[in-house]
ChimeraX commands (.cxc) that place a marker at each C-alpha (Angstrom):
marker #1 position 0.21,-0.03,0.17 radius 0.5
marker #1 position 1.16,3.63,-1.11 radius 0.5
marker #1 position 0.50,4.78,2.62 radius 0.5
marker #1 position 2.33,1.94,4.53 radius 0.5
marker #1 position 5.56,2.40,1.89 radius 0.5
marker #1 position 4.98,6.50,2.43 radius 0.5
marker #1 position 5.43,5.60,6.75 radius 0.5
marker #1 position 8.42,3.81,6.10 radius 0.5
marker #1 position 10.03,6.39,4.02 radius 0.5
marker #1 position 9.38,8.47,7.17 radius 0.5
marker #1 position 11.17,6.49,9.12 radius 0.5
marker #1 position 14.21,6.18,7.15 radius 0.5
marker #1 position 14.17,10.22,6.58 radius 0.5
marker #1 position 13.85,11.17,10.17 radius 0.5
marker #1 position 15.69,8.62,12.26 radius 0.5
marker #1 position 19.70,9.41,11.77 radius 0.5
marker #1 position 20.02,5.85,12.99 radius 0.5
marker #1 position 18.23,3.67,10.38 radius 0.5
marker #1 position 20.18,2.61,7.42 radius 0.5
marker #1 position 17.73,1.18,5.10 radius 0.5
marker #1 position 14.22,0.13,4.78 radius 0.5
marker #1 position 14.42,-3.71,5.86 radius 0.5
marker #1 position 15.86,-2.75,9.02 radius 0.5
marker #1 position 13.38,-0.21,9.18 radius 0.5
marker #1 position 10.54,-2.83,8.59 radius 0.5
marker #1 position 12.07,-5.66,10.70 radius 0.5
marker #1 position 12.86,-3.71,13.32 radius 0.5
marker #1 position 10.68,-0.40,13.97 radius 0.5
marker #1 position 8.18,-1.38,16.89 radius 0.5
marker #1 position 6.91,2.37,15.48 radius 0.5
marker #1 position 6.29,0.70,12.52 radius 0.5
marker #1 position 4.69,-2.34,13.45 radius 0.5
marker #1 position 2.29,-0.46,15.23 radius 0.5
marker #1 position 0.51,1.75,12.46 radius 0.5
marker #1 position 0.64,-0.73,10.09 radius 0.5
marker #1 position -1.48,-3.38,12.42 radius 0.5
marker #1 position -3.36,-0.25,13.16 radius 0.5
marker #1 position -3.95,0.64,9.58 radius 0.5
marker #1 position -5.78,-2.45,9.72 radius 0.5
marker #1 position -7.29,-2.55,12.93 radius 0.5
marker #1 position -8.83,0.88,12.02 radius 0.5
marker #1 position -9.89,-0.25,8.49 radius 0.5
marker #1 position -12.11,-3.24,10.52 radius 0.5
marker #1 position -13.76,-0.56,12.50 radius 0.5
marker #1 position -14.67,1.07,10.30 radius 0.5
marker #1 position -16.61,-1.68,8.72 radius 0.5
marker #1 position -17.66,-1.82,11.66 radius 0.5
marker #1 position -15.79,-5.40,12.81 radius 0.5
marker #1 position -15.01,-2.97,16.40 radius 0.5
marker #1 position -14.27,-6.03,18.76 radius 0.5
marker #1 position -11.52,-7.95,16.22 radius 0.5
marker #1 position -10.23,-4.72,15.63 radius 0.5
marker #1 position -9.58,-3.54,19.53 radius 0.5
marker #1 position -8.35,-7.60,19.33 radius 0.5
marker #1 position -5.41,-6.49,17.08 radius 0.5
marker #1 position -4.87,-3.19,18.25 radius 0.5
marker #1 position -4.72,-4.59,22.10 radius 0.5
marker #1 position -2.28,-7.47,20.58 radius 0.5
marker #1 position -0.28,-4.69,18.75 radius 0.5
marker #1 position 0.03,-2.99,22.09 radius 0.5
marker #1 position 1.33,-6.13,24.06 radius 0.5
marker #1 position 4.23,-6.54,21.47 radius 0.5
marker #1 position 5.28,-3.41,20.93 radius 0.5
marker #1 position 4.16,-1.62,23.66 radius 0.5
marker #1 position 1.96,1.18,21.88 radius 0.5
marker #1 position -1.12,1.82,22.40 radius 0.5
marker #1 position -3.14,3.07,19.39 radius 0.5
marker #1 position -7.21,3.00,19.55 radius 0.5
marker #1 position -8.49,1.52,16.16 radius 0.5
marker #1 position -10.74,4.26,15.96 radius 0.5
marker #1 position -8.44,7.00,15.40 radius 0.5
marker #1 position -7.89,8.34,12.11 radius 0.5
marker #1 position -3.88,9.01,11.13 radius 0.5
marker #1 position -2.61,10.40,7.94 radius 0.5
marker #1 position 0.43,9.28,5.06 radius 0.5
marker #1 position 4.10,9.57,6.65 radius 0.5
marker #1 position 3.55,8.87,10.52 radius 0.5
marker #1 position 6.66,8.35,12.56 radius 0.5
marker #1 position 6.61,6.39,15.93 radius 0.5
marker #1 position 10.14,6.89,16.97 radius 0.5
marker #1 position 11.36,3.96,19.55 radius 0.5
marker #1 position 7.97,4.15,20.38 radius 0.5
marker #1 position 7.10,2.54,24.43 radius 0.5
marker #1 position 4.52,4.04,26.19 radius 0.5
marker #1 position 2.48,6.27,23.36 radius 0.5
marker #1 position -0.99,5.80,23.74 radius 0.5
marker #1 position -3.30,7.61,21.17 radius 0.5
marker #1 position -7.26,7.62,21.97 radius 0.5
marker #1 position -10.20,7.32,19.55 radius 0.5
marker #1 position -10.80,10.42,18.49 radius 0.5
marker #1 position -8.03,11.41,17.99 radius 0.5
marker #1 position -6.85,12.67,14.36 radius 0.5
marker #1 position -3.30,13.08,13.23 radius 0.5
marker #1 position -2.72,14.77,9.73 radius 0.5
marker #1 position 0.01,13.55,7.32 radius 0.5
marker #1 position 3.97,13.97,8.13 radius 0.5
marker #1 position 3.37,14.40,12.11 radius 0.5
marker #1 position 6.63,12.69,14.11 radius 0.5
marker #1 position 6.55,11.49,17.68 radius 0.5
marker #1 position 8.75,9.94,20.66 radius 0.5
marker #1 position 8.34,7.58,23.56 radius 0.5
marker #1 position 5.88,8.39,25.74 radius 0.5
marker #1 position 3.74,10.52,24.60 radius 0.5
marker #1 position -0.10,10.31,24.95 radius 0.5
marker #1 position -2.31,12.25,22.56 radius 0.5
marker #1 position -5.33,11.36,25.15 radius 0.5
marker #1 position -8.39,12.87,27.50 radius 0.5
marker #1 position -9.82,14.64,30.22 radius 0.5
marker #1 position -12.18,12.74,31.16 radius 0.5
marker #1 position -14.61,15.57,31.33 radius 0.5
marker #1 position -15.31,15.45,27.55 radius 0.5
marker #1 position -17.84,13.28,25.39 radius 0.5
marker #1 position -18.37,12.52,21.68 radius 0.5
marker #1 position -14.93,14.32,20.30 radius 0.5
marker #1 position -12.42,13.77,23.75 radius 0.5
marker #1 position -9.02,13.46,22.19 radius 0.5
marker #1 position -7.00,16.16,19.73 radius 0.5
marker #1 position -6.65,16.39,15.93 radius 0.5
marker #1 position -3.03,17.55,15.32 radius 0.5
marker #1 position -2.04,19.09,12.03 radius 0.5
marker #1 position 0.79,18.06,9.20 radius 0.5
marker #1 position 4.09,18.36,9.75 radius 0.5
marker #1 position 3.73,18.72,13.16 radius 0.5
marker #1 position 6.76,17.12,15.99 radius 0.5
marker #1 position 5.93,16.18,19.71 radius 0.5
marker #1 position 8.55,15.78,21.61 radius 0.5
marker #1 position 9.30,12.64,24.70 radius 0.5
marker #1 position 6.77,12.35,26.82 radius 0.5
marker #1 position 4.63,14.76,26.07 radius 0.5
marker #1 position 0.99,14.73,27.26 radius 0.5
marker #1 position -1.94,16.28,25.02 radius 0.5
marker #1 position -5.14,16.10,26.50 radius 0.5
marker #1 position -8.85,17.78,24.83 radius 0.5
marker #1 position -10.88,17.83,21.81 radius 0.5
marker #1 position -8.78,21.09,20.64 radius 0.5
marker #1 position -6.27,21.48,17.42 radius 0.5
marker #1 position -3.07,21.59,17.29 radius 0.5
marker #1 position -1.91,23.76,14.15 radius 0.5
marker #1 position 0.17,22.94,11.21 radius 0.5
marker #1 position 4.08,22.93,11.70 radius 0.5
marker #1 position 3.77,23.29,15.45 radius 0.5
marker #1 position 6.31,21.81,17.69 radius 0.5
marker #1 position 5.68,20.09,20.93 radius 0.5
marker #1 position 8.61,20.51,23.35 radius 0.5
marker #1 position 10.07,16.95,25.35 radius 0.5
marker #1 position 8.06,16.73,28.98 radius 0.5
marker #1 position 5.35,19.63,27.83 radius 0.5
marker #1 position 1.22,19.45,28.85 radius 0.5
marker #1 position -0.46,21.14,26.21 radius 0.5
marker #1 position -3.97,21.55,27.16 radius 0.5
marker #1 position -5.41,24.37,25.12 radius 0.5
marker #1 position -4.88,24.62,21.29 radius 0.5
marker #1 position -1.61,25.72,19.47 radius 0.5
marker #1 position -1.42,27.89,16.03 radius 0.5
marker #1 position 0.28,27.20,13.14 radius 0.5
marker #1 position 4.14,26.98,13.52 radius 0.5
marker #1 position 4.44,27.91,16.63 radius 0.5
marker #1 position 6.57,26.30,19.31 radius 0.5
marker #1 position 5.22,24.67,23.35 radius 0.5
marker #1 position 7.00,23.93,26.04 radius 0.5
marker #1 position 6.64,23.69,30.44 radius 0.5
marker #1 position 4.12,22.67,31.95 radius 0.5
marker #1 position 1.21,24.13,31.35 radius 0.5
marker #1 position 2.40,24.55,27.54 radius 0.5
marker #1 position 3.17,28.20,26.79 radius 0.5
marker #1 position 4.04,29.17,23.11 radius 0.5
marker #1 position 7.78,30.58,23.40 radius 0.5
marker #1 position 8.19,30.93,19.61 radius 0.5
marker #1 position 5.25,31.46,16.90 radius 0.5
marker #1 position 6.07,33.33,13.69 radius 0.5
marker #1 position 3.98,33.78,9.81 radius 0.5
marker #1 position 6.59,31.70,7.97 radius 0.5
marker #1 position 6.19,27.78,7.34 radius 0.5
marker #1 position 9.03,26.08,9.41 radius 0.5
marker #1 position 11.49,23.26,8.76 radius 0.5
marker #1 position 9.86,20.27,7.86 radius 0.5
marker #1 position 10.31,17.50,11.31 radius 0.5
marker #1 position 12.60,15.81,8.37 radius 0.5
marker #1 position 14.44,18.87,8.30 radius 0.5
marker #1 position 14.38,19.31,11.54 radius 0.5
marker #1 position 14.16,17.32,14.25 radius 0.5
marker #1 position 15.79,19.32,17.40 radius 0.5
marker #1 position 13.82,18.67,20.68 radius 0.5
marker #1 position 17.35,20.32,22.38 radius 0.5
marker #1 position 17.55,23.93,21.04 radius 0.5
marker #1 position 13.98,24.83,21.71 radius 0.5
marker #1 position 13.98,28.48,24.19 radius 0.5
marker #1 position 13.06,28.87,27.78 radius 0.5
marker #1 position 10.64,31.44,28.63 radius 0.5
marker #1 position 11.75,31.03,32.05 radius 0.5
marker #1 position 15.72,31.76,30.88 radius 0.5
marker #1 position 14.28,34.36,29.10 radius 0.5
marker #1 position 12.56,36.16,31.85 radius 0.5
marker #1 position 15.47,35.73,34.20 radius 0.5
marker #1 position 18.18,36.48,31.68 radius 0.5
marker #1 position 16.13,40.22,30.88 radius 0.5
marker #1 position 16.02,40.80,34.67 radius 0.5
marker #1 position 19.32,40.29,34.88 radius 0.5
marker #1 position 20.13,43.61,32.26 radius 0.5
marker #1 position 17.14,45.59,33.45 radius 0.5
marker #1 position 19.33,45.39,37.16 radius 0.5
marker #1 position 23.03,45.51,34.88 radius 0.5
marker #1 position 21.51,48.74,34.06 radius 0.5
marker #1 position 20.19,50.26,36.78 radius 0.5
marker #1 position 23.48,48.85,39.03 radius 0.5
marker #1 position 25.31,51.41,35.61 radius 0.5
marker #1 position 23.02,54.16,36.34 radius 0.5
marker #1 position 23.65,54.77,40.26 radius 0.5
marker #1 position 27.63,54.26,39.89 radius 0.5
marker #1 position 27.54,56.64,36.90 radius 0.5
marker #1 position 25.02,59.13,39.58 radius 0.5
marker #1 position 27.76,58.69,42.00 radius 0.5
marker #1 position 30.58,59.92,39.97 radius 0.5
marker #1 position 28.91,62.74,38.98 radius 0.5
marker #1 position 28.17,63.74,42.59 radius 0.5
marker link #1:1,2 radius 0.2
marker link #1:2,3 radius 0.2
marker link #1:3,4 radius 0.2
marker link #1:4,5 radius 0.2
marker link #1:5,6 radius 0.2
marker link #1:6,7 radius 0.2
marker link #1:7,8 radius 0.2
marker link #1:8,9 radius 0.2
marker link #1:9,10 radius 0.2
marker link #1:10,11 radius 0.2
marker link #1:11,12 radius 0.2
marker link #1:12,13 radius 0.2
marker link #1:13,14 radius 0.2
marker link #1:14,15 radius 0.2
marker link #1:15,16 radius 0.2
marker link #1:16,17 radius 0.2
marker link #1:17,18 radius 0.2
marker link #1:18,19 radius 0.2
marker link #1:19,20 radius 0.2
marker link #1:20,21 radius 0.2
marker link #1:21,22 radius 0.2
marker link #1:22,23 radius 0.2
marker link #1:23,24 radius 0.2
marker link #1:24,25 radius 0.2
marker link #1:25,26 radius 0.2
marker link #1:26,27 radius 0.2
marker link #1:27,28 radius 0.2
marker link #1:28,29 radius 0.2
marker link #1:29,30 radius 0.2
marker link #1:30,31 radius 0.2
marker link #1:31,32 radius 0.2
marker link #1:32,33 radius 0.2
marker link #1:33,34 radius 0.2
marker link #1:34,35 radius 0.2
marker link #1:35,36 radius 0.2
marker link #1:36,37 radius 0.2
marker link #1:37,38 radius 0.2
marker link #1:38,39 radius 0.2
marker link #1:39,40 radius 0.2
marker link #1:40,41 radius 0.2
marker link #1:41,42 radius 0.2
marker link #1:42,43 radius 0.2
marker link #1:43,44 radius 0.2
marker link #1:44,45 radius 0.2
marker link #1:45,46 radius 0.2
marker link #1:46,47 radius 0.2
marker link #1:47,48 radius 0.2
marker link #1:48,49 radius 0.2
marker link #1:49,50 radius 0.2
marker link #1:50,51 radius 0.2
marker link #1:51,52 radius 0.2
marker link #1:52,53 radius 0.2
marker link #1:53,54 radius 0.2
marker link #1:54,55 radius 0.2
marker link #1:55,56 radius 0.2
marker link #1:56,57 radius 0.2
marker link #1:57,58 radius 0.2
marker link #1:58,59 radius 0.2
marker link #1:59,60 radius 0.2
marker link #1:60,61 radius 0.2
marker link #1:61,62 radius 0.2
marker link #1:62,63 radius 0.2
marker link #1:63,64 radius 0.2
marker link #1:64,65 radius 0.2
marker link #1:65,66 radius 0.2
marker link #1:66,67 radius 0.2
marker link #1:67,68 radius 0.2
marker link #1:68,69 radius 0.2
marker link #1:69,70 radius 0.2
marker link #1:70,71 radius 0.2
marker link #1:71,72 radius 0.2
marker link #1:72,73 radius 0.2
marker link #1:73,74 radius 0.2
marker link #1:74,75 radius 0.2
marker link #1:75,76 radius 0.2
marker link #1:76,77 radius 0.2
marker link #1:77,78 radius 0.2
marker link #1:78,79 radius 0.2
marker link #1:79,80 radius 0.2
marker link #1:80,81 radius 0.2
marker link #1:81,82 radius 0.2
marker link #1:82,83 radius 0.2
marker link #1:83,84 radius 0.2
marker link #1:84,85 radius 0.2
marker link #1:85,86 radius 0.2
marker link #1:86,87 radius 0.2
marker link #1:87,88 radius 0.2
marker link #1:88,89 radius 0.2
marker link #1:89,90 radius 0.2
marker link #1:90,91 radius 0.2
marker link #1:91,92 radius 0.2
marker link #1:92,93 radius 0.2
marker link #1:93,94 radius 0.2
marker link #1:94,95 radius 0.2
marker link #1:95,96 radius 0.2
marker link #1:96,97 radius 0.2
marker link #1:97,98 radius 0.2
marker link #1:98,99 radius 0.2
marker link #1:99,100 radius 0.2
marker link #1:100,101 radius 0.2
marker link #1:101,102 radius 0.2
marker link #1:102,103 radius 0.2
marker link #1:103,104 radius 0.2
marker link #1:104,105 radius 0.2
marker link #1:105,106 radius 0.2
marker link #1:106,107 radius 0.2
marker link #1:107,108 radius 0.2
marker link #1:108,109 radius 0.2
marker link #1:109,110 radius 0.2
marker link #1:110,111 radius 0.2
marker link #1:111,112 radius 0.2
marker link #1:112,113 radius 0.2
marker link #1:113,114 radius 0.2
marker link #1:114,115 radius 0.2
marker link #1:115,116 radius 0.2
marker link #1:116,117 radius 0.2
marker link #1:117,118 radius 0.2
marker link #1:118,119 radius 0.2
marker link #1:119,120 radius 0.2
marker link #1:120,121 radius 0.2
marker link #1:121,122 radius 0.2
marker link #1:122,123 radius 0.2
marker link #1:123,124 radius 0.2
marker link #1:124,125 radius 0.2
marker link #1:125,126 radius 0.2
marker link #1:126,127 radius 0.2
marker link #1:127,128 radius 0.2
marker link #1:128,129 radius 0.2
marker link #1:129,130 radius 0.2
marker link #1:130,131 radius 0.2
marker link #1:131,132 radius 0.2
marker link #1:132,133 radius 0.2
marker link #1:133,134 radius 0.2
marker link #1:134,135 radius 0.2
marker link #1:135,136 radius 0.2
marker link #1:136,137 radius 0.2
marker link #1:137,138 radius 0.2
marker link #1:138,139 radius 0.2
marker link #1:139,140 radius 0.2
marker link #1:140,141 radius 0.2
marker link #1:141,142 radius 0.2
marker link #1:142,143 radius 0.2
marker link #1:143,144 radius 0.2
marker link #1:144,145 radius 0.2
marker link #1:145,146 radius 0.2
marker link #1:146,147 radius 0.2
marker link #1:147,148 radius 0.2
marker link #1:148,149 radius 0.2
marker link #1:149,150 radius 0.2
marker link #1:150,151 radius 0.2
marker link #1:151,152 radius 0.2
marker link #1:152,153 radius 0.2
marker link #1:153,154 radius 0.2
marker link #1:154,155 radius 0.2
marker link #1:155,156 radius 0.2
marker link #1:156,157 radius 0.2
marker link #1:157,158 radius 0.2
marker link #1:158,159 radius 0.2
marker link #1:159,160 radius 0.2
marker link #1:160,161 radius 0.2
marker link #1:161,162 radius 0.2
marker link #1:162,163 radius 0.2
marker link #1:163,164 radius 0.2
marker link #1:164,165 radius 0.2
marker link #1:165,166 radius 0.2
marker link #1:166,167 radius 0.2
marker link #1:167,168 radius 0.2
marker link #1:168,169 radius 0.2
marker link #1:169,170 radius 0.2
marker link #1:170,171 radius 0.2
marker link #1:171,172 radius 0.2
marker link #1:172,173 radius 0.2
marker link #1:173,174 radius 0.2
marker link #1:174,175 radius 0.2
marker link #1:175,176 radius 0.2
marker link #1:176,177 radius 0.2
marker link #1:177,178 radius 0.2
marker link #1:178,179 radius 0.2
marker link #1:179,180 radius 0.2
marker link #1:180,181 radius 0.2
marker link #1:181,182 radius 0.2
marker link #1:182,183 radius 0.2
marker link #1:183,184 radius 0.2
marker link #1:184,185 radius 0.2
marker link #1:185,186 radius 0.2
marker link #1:186,187 radius 0.2
marker link #1:187,188 radius 0.2
marker link #1:188,189 radius 0.2
marker link #1:189,190 radius 0.2
marker link #1:190,191 radius 0.2
marker link #1:191,192 radius 0.2
marker link #1:192,193 radius 0.2
marker link #1:193,194 radius 0.2
marker link #1:194,195 radius 0.2
marker link #1:195,196 radius 0.2
marker link #1:196,197 radius 0.2
marker link #1:197,198 radius 0.2
marker link #1:198,199 radius 0.2
marker link #1:199,200 radius 0.2
marker link #1:200,201 radius 0.2
marker link #1:201,202 radius 0.2
marker link #1:202,203 radius 0.2
marker link #1:203,204 radius 0.2
marker link #1:204,205 radius 0.2
marker link #1:205,206 radius 0.2
marker link #1:206,207 radius 0.2
marker link #1:207,208 radius 0.2
marker link #1:208,209 radius 0.2
marker link #1:209,210 radius 0.2
marker link #1:210,211 radius 0.2
marker link #1:211,212 radius 0.2
marker link #1:212,213 radius 0.2
marker link #1:213,214 radius 0.2
marker link #1:214,215 radius 0.2
view
């Protein structure tokens, strides 16, 4: 299938440890999880609910990745490592999305119907991030490692922290995940604020010193 080929290509492009497609097909649990999910989702959409759930639970047992068969996932999807990943029933994921181990795309427990997030195209979600609730994460967004996101993220924005805060947002199109997989060099809003405070203090000290010299 064309969509599975796009998933294989995504792993080869975005993981520097991937030497070739054969290695990815044989050794990557994230790829196995998405292949089996595509089968279970097909069954789920044709109302074979029990069989779909059995396949998803067996996949969880063998890979450590739990994807509800109701979740809708686009092409070029890449789960790196993958252990502990959870994707809820009403989650919708666009094309060329990358997520790392420990990510949860879940609900808050208070919503009914659409309970899980909608992830746009070309989104990168870092290690251990939690995105909870029926809102959208816009195209090209980056979610930093360990971030907890509880509200909508505009397109091409970077979110970090707990609770998640937007630390970078621009109208320009950001690099695609396969071109920019950096989860480390993301601006820290607390560090930036402390730096600003230090600069203001130094400015005040310099003004005081200049005033004393002029006496």
